[in-house]
C-alpha positions in Angstrom: 61.2 46.2 146.2 63.5 46.8 143.3 65.1 50.3 143.2 68.4 49.6 141.4 69.6 46.9 139.0 72.2 46.0 136.5 70.9 46.6 132.9 72.6 44.6 130.1 74.2 45.9 127.0 73.1 45.4 123.4 75.4 42.4 122.9 73.9 40.5 125.9 70.3 41.3 124.7 71.0 40.0 121.2 72.9 37.0 122.3 70.6 35.8 125.1 67.3 37.5 124.4 66.4 36.3 120.9 65.1 39.7 119.9 65.6 42.7 117.7 67.4 45.7 119.3 66.4 48.9 117.5 68.9 51.2 119.2 72.3 50.4 120.8 72.3 50.0 124.6 75.3 50.3 126.9 75.5 48.3 130.1 74.2 50.3 133.1 75.7 48.9 136.3 73.6 51.1 138.5 70.2 51.5 136.8 68.0 53.9 138.8 64.5 55.4 138.6 64.0 58.1 135.9 66.9 56.6 133.8 66.2 55.6 130.2 66.7 51.8 130.0 65.9 49.0 127.6 62.5 47.3 127.9 61.2 44.4 125.8 57.7 44.5 124.5 55.9 42.7 121.6 56.3 44.2 118.2 53.2 46.2 117.3 52.6 43.8 114.4 52.8 40.0 115.2 55.0 38.0 112.9 54.0 35.5 110.2 51.6 32.9 111.6 50.8 35.0 114.6 54.3 34.5 116.1 55.0 37.3 118.6 58.3 39.0 117.8 60.0 41.0 120.5 61.7 44.4 120.4 63.8 46.3 122.9 63.2 50.0 123.1 64.3 52.7 125.6 61.8 53.7 128.3 62.0 55.9 131.4 61.8 54.0 134.7 58.7 55.2 136.5 55.4 54.4 134.9 53.0 57.2 133.9 49.6 55.7 133.0 48.0 56.6 129.6 45.1 58.3 131.4 47.4 60.5 133.7 46.7 64.2 133.2 48.0 65.9 136.3 50.9 68.3 135.8 53.0 66.5 138.5 54.2 63.0 137.7 52.9 60.1 139.9 55.0 59.0 142.8 55.9 55.4 143.9 55.5 54.2 140.3 58.8 52.3 139.7 57.4 49.1 141.2 54.0 47.5 141.1 53.1 44.9 143.7 52.0 41.7 141.9 49.4 41.1 144.6 47.3 44.1 143.6 48.4 45.1 140.1 45.5 43.5 138.3 42.9 45.5 140.2 44.6 48.8 141.3 43.7 51.7 138.9 47.4 52.7 138.6 48.4 49.4 137.0 45.4 47.5 135.8 45.3 48.9 132.2 48.9 48.1 131.8 48.4 44.5 133.1 45.8 44.1 130.3 47.5 45.9 127.5 51.1 46.8 128.5 52.9 43.7 129.6 56.7 43.9 129.1 60.0 42.3 130.2 62.8 44.3 131.8 66.1 42.6 131.0 68.7 42.6 133.9 71.8 40.8 135.0 71.0 41.3 138.7 69.6 43.7 141.2 70.6 45.4 144.4 69.0 45.4 147.9 70.0 47.1 151.1 70.0 45.4 154.5 70.0 47.3 157.8 73.0 46.2 160.0 74.6 47.5 163.1 77.1 49.3 161.0 74.5 50.9 158.7 72.8 49.9 155.4 74.8 47.2 153.6 74.1 46.8 149.9 73.9 43.3 148.2 74.0 42.3 144.6 71.6 39.5 143.7 71.9 37.5 140.4 71.3 34.2 138.7 73.7 31.4 139.9 75.2 31.4 136.3 75.2 35.2 136.2 73.0 35.0 133.1 70.3 37.3 131.8 67.2 37.7 133.9 63.7 38.7 132.8 61.8 40.9 135.2 58.0 41.0 134.6 57.2 44.6 133.8 54.5 47.0 132.7 54.7 49.8 130.2 52.5 52.7 129.1 52.5 55.6 126.7 51.2 59.1 127.7 50.6 61.9 125.2 52.5 64.3 127.5 55.5 62.1 128.1 58.2 60.9 125.8 59.5 58.2 125.6 57.2 55.5 127.1 57.5 54.6 130.8 57.7 51.4 132.7 57.5 49.7 136.1 58.8 46.4 137.5 56.5 44.0 139.1 57.5 42.7 142.6 56.5 39.8 144.8 57.3 38.2 148.1 60.9 36.9 148.2 61.7 33.3 147.4 63.8 31.3 149.9 67.1 32.0 148.2 66.5 35.8 148.4 64.8 36.1 151.8 68.0 36.2 153.9 68.7 39.6 152.1 65.2 41.1 151.6 61.5 40.2 152.0 60.6 41.4 148.5 62.1 40.9 145.0 61.4 41.5 141.3 59.1 39.1 139.7 61.7 37.1 137.7 60.5 34.9 134.9 62.1 31.9 133.2 62.1 31.7 129.4 58.7 30.0 129.0 56.9 32.1 131.6 58.4 35.3 130.0 57.0 34.3 126.6 53.6 33.6 128.1 53.7 37.0 129.9 54.1 38.8 126.5 51.6 36.7 124.6 48.8 38.7 123.0 45.5 39.2 124.8 43.6 41.9 126.6 42.0 39.7 129.4 41.6 41.4 132.7 45.0 40.2 133.7 44.6 38.6 137.0 45.0 35.0 135.7 48.0 36.0 133.6 49.6 37.7 136.6 48.9 34.7 138.9 50.5 32.4 136.4 53.6 34.6 136.3 53.9 34.7 140.1 53.6 30.9 140.2 56.3 30.5 137.6 58.9 32.8 139.3 62.5 31.7 139.1 63.6 30.2 142.5 67.4 30.1 142.7 69.6 33.2 143.1 73.0 33.9 144.4 74.1 37.1 146.2 77.0 38.8 147.8 77.7 42.1 149.7 79.1 45.0 147.6 80.6 48.4 148.4 78.5 51.4 149.4 79.9 52.9 146.2 76.7 51.7 144.6 74.6 53.9 146.9 74.8 56.8 144.5 73.3 56.3 141.1 76.0 58.6 139.7 78.5 55.8 140.3 78.8 53.2 137.6 81.2 50.4 136.5 82.4 47.0 137.6 83.0 48.3 141.2 79.2 48.3 141.7 79.0 44.5 141.6 82.4 43.5 142.9 82.1 41.4 146.0 83.5 42.7 149.3 86.4 40.7 150.6 85.4 38.0 153.1 86.2 38.9 156.8 86.7 35.2 157.6 
């Protein structure tokens, strides 16, 4: 599950992402579904020699498939389970033709405790840029494009907080995820799951983050230790 995350600003994307940023992006400390957020996809035209160049564009979080024609938007479309995305109708076209990367500096999970739900912020040990494997789609009735984040079973460093996590890719796996091709997607998806980043750090944060209206450094500030 990934329902909130820390979205980087333009400077972080250009510094660490090796890509072109078409529009300026501000850091969003409490990125939530329906928000317009940066997503990285291959340029529509490959570069010289077939090199895939990458661009970051704004998309709404909550994927609406190309074929969707109902007046109401689909529900439960912010996350796609990697275990079923290649075969489930909701996701399979995007696995073939709409692979993307969602840049992040960390994400939030909530853990049930005796005192209530405690939020945690999870991030790379060096607090660097993370690449979530994502899916994107265009729909004639929806503007701009929309996206979802792929999830998987938590690795050992995350499981004390939550049993699920975003599918986080290292640099090489991220490049392979975006590589051209319209294969059925299951092999590409399996390779991405196998290459998931393993090491993460985390700390409890204030319930200030519970409301997506709340933004700023306070969202990720560690609670003081009770020891």
